[in-house]
KEBA-773146 format. One record per residue (C-alpha): residue number from 1; x, y, z. Coordinates in Angstrom, 1 decimal. Layout:
N
NUM / X / Y / Z $
...
This chain:
133
1 / -3.7 / 11.0 / 24.1 $
2 / -3.2 / 10.9 / 20.3 $
3 / -6.2 / 10.7 / 18.0 $
4 / -6.8 / 7.6 / 15.9 $
5 / -6.2 / 9.8 / 12.8 $
6 / -2.7 / 10.6 / 14.1 $
7 / -1.9 / 7.0 / 14.8 $
8 / -3.2 / 6.0 / 11.3 $
9 / -0.9 / 8.6 / 9.8 $
10 / 2.0 / 7.3 / 12.0 $
11 / 1.4 / 3.8 / 10.6 $
12 / 1.4 / 5.2 / 7.1 $
13 / 4.6 / 7.2 / 7.8 $
14 / 2.6 / 10.2 / 6.6 $
15 / 3.8 / 12.6 / 9.2 $
16 / 6.8 / 15.0 / 9.3 $
17 / 9.9 / 13.4 / 10.8 $
18 / 9.7 / 15.4 / 14.0 $
19 / 6.1 / 14.3 / 14.6 $
20 / 7.0 / 10.7 / 13.9 $
21 / 9.8 / 10.9 / 16.5 $
22 / 7.5 / 12.5 / 19.1 $
23 / 4.9 / 9.7 / 18.6 $
24 / 7.7 / 7.1 / 18.9 $
25 / 8.7 / 8.6 / 22.3 $
26 / 5.1 / 8.6 / 23.5 $
27 / 4.7 / 4.9 / 22.4 $
28 / 7.7 / 4.0 / 24.6 $
29 / 6.2 / 5.8 / 27.6 $
30 / 2.5 / 4.9 / 27.3 $
31 / 1.5 / 1.2 / 27.1 $
32 / -2.2 / 2.2 / 26.5 $
33 / -1.1 / 4.0 / 23.3 $
34 / 0.7 / 0.9 / 22.1 $
35 / -2.4 / -1.1 / 22.6 $
36 / -4.5 / 1.5 / 20.7 $
37 / -1.9 / 1.3 / 17.8 $
38 / -2.1 / -2.5 / 17.9 $
39 / -5.9 / -2.3 / 17.6 $
40 / -5.7 / -0.1 / 14.6 $
41 / -3.1 / -2.4 / 13.0 $
42 / -5.3 / -5.4 / 13.7 $
43 / -8.3 / -3.7 / 12.2 $
44 / -6.3 / -3.0 / 9.1 $
45 / -5.2 / -6.7 / 8.9 $
46 / -8.7 / -8.0 / 9.4 $
47 / -9.9 / -6.5 / 6.1 $
48 / -12.0 / -3.6 / 7.5 $
49 / -10.9 / -0.8 / 5.3 $
50 / -12.4 / 2.5 / 4.5 $
51 / -12.0 / 4.2 / 1.2 $
52 / -9.6 / 6.8 / 2.8 $
53 / -7.5 / 3.9 / 4.3 $
54 / -7.1 / 2.4 / 0.9 $
55 / -6.4 / 5.8 / -0.7 $
56 / -3.6 / 6.5 / 1.8 $
57 / -2.1 / 3.1 / 1.9 $
58 / -1.8 / 2.8 / -1.9 $
59 / -0.7 / 6.4 / -2.4 $
60 / -3.5 / 7.0 / -5.0 $
61 / -3.0 / 10.7 / -4.9 $
62 / 0.8 / 10.5 / -5.4 $
63 / 2.1 / 11.4 / -8.8 $
64 / 4.3 / 8.9 / -10.5 $
65 / 8.1 / 9.3 / -10.6 $
66 / 7.8 / 10.0 / -14.3 $
67 / 5.4 / 12.8 / -13.5 $
68 / 7.7 / 14.3 / -10.9 $
69 / 10.5 / 14.2 / -13.5 $
70 / 8.2 / 16.1 / -15.9 $
71 / 7.5 / 18.5 / -13.1 $
72 / 11.2 / 19.2 / -12.6 $
73 / 11.5 / 19.9 / -16.3 $
74 / 8.6 / 22.3 / -16.3 $
75 / 6.6 / 20.1 / -18.7 $
76 / 3.4 / 19.6 / -16.7 $
77 / 0.3 / 21.7 / -17.0 $
78 / 0.3 / 24.7 / -14.6 $
79 / -2.8 / 23.4 / -12.8 $
80 / -1.2 / 20.0 / -12.3 $
81 / 2.0 / 21.7 / -11.1 $
82 / 0.0 / 23.6 / -8.5 $
83 / -1.7 / 20.5 / -7.3 $
84 / 1.7 / 18.7 / -7.1 $
85 / 3.2 / 21.6 / -5.1 $
86 / 0.2 / 21.4 / -2.7 $
87 / 0.7 / 17.6 / -2.4 $
88 / 4.2 / 18.3 / -1.3 $
89 / 3.9 / 21.5 / 0.8 $
90 / 0.4 / 21.2 / 2.3 $
91 / 0.0 / 17.4 / 2.3 $
92 / 3.6 / 16.9 / 3.3 $
93 / 3.9 / 13.6 / 1.4 $
94 / 7.2 / 12.2 / 2.5 $
95 / 7.2 / 9.5 / -0.2 $
96 / 6.9 / 12.2 / -3.0 $
97 / 9.4 / 14.5 / -1.2 $
98 / 11.9 / 11.7 / -1.3 $
99 / 11.2 / 10.9 / -4.9 $
100 / 11.6 / 14.5 / -5.9 $
101 / 14.8 / 14.9 / -3.9 $
102 / 16.3 / 11.9 / -5.6 $
103 / 15.3 / 13.2 / -9.0 $
104 / 16.8 / 16.6 / -8.2 $
105 / 20.1 / 15.0 / -7.0 $
106 / 20.3 / 13.1 / -10.3 $
107 / 19.6 / 16.3 / -12.2 $
108 / 22.5 / 18.0 / -10.5 $
109 / 24.8 / 15.0 / -10.7 $
110 / 28.2 / 15.7 / -12.4 $
111 / 28.3 / 14.6 / -16.0 $
112 / 31.2 / 12.2 / -15.5 $
113 / 29.3 / 10.4 / -12.7 $
114 / 26.2 / 10.1 / -14.8 $
115 / 28.2 / 8.7 / -17.7 $
116 / 29.9 / 6.2 / -15.4 $
117 / 26.5 / 5.1 / -14.0 $
118 / 25.1 / 4.6 / -17.6 $
119 / 28.2 / 2.6 / -18.5 $
120 / 27.8 / 0.4 / -15.5 $
121 / 24.1 / -0.2 / -16.4 $
122 / 25.1 / -1.1 / -20.0 $
123 / 27.9 / -3.4 / -18.8 $
124 / 25.6 / -5.2 / -16.4 $
125 / 23.2 / -6.1 / -19.3 $
126 / 25.8 / -7.1 / -21.9 $
127 / 25.0 / -10.5 / -23.2 $
128 / 21.5 / -10.6 / -21.7 $
129 / 19.6 / -8.5 / -24.3 $
130 / 18.7 / -10.1 / -27.6 $
131 / 20.7 / -8.9 / -30.6 $
132 / 19.0 / -7.2 / -33.5 $
133 / 19.2 / -8.5 / -37.0 $
């Protein structure tokens, strides 16, 4: 049987993909586990929250996308960079892993594709921004 902490992490999508898949299979096979998960979900909806619940749900420990961008550029303090690596590697935050992967893909994007994207952004706002005088 899975622990309540594991089910909480499952609800928060805070587990590695293979562990999420394993729990999904167990949920299909074990009605009692589904009931336990429903109880945890109901407790969350009823307003009974611990500090750790709020911390996880609102991703308080997650650096912002801008901070991840600075991390990629090597522009964050070494202690902060170490904490960010720990957040990714030890904490396994899938939200931040996805953010970082997206930023890395943009960083390696071919210059013509980046220029085309910027042009499309500009074209989509033409006529909507106030003119300067």
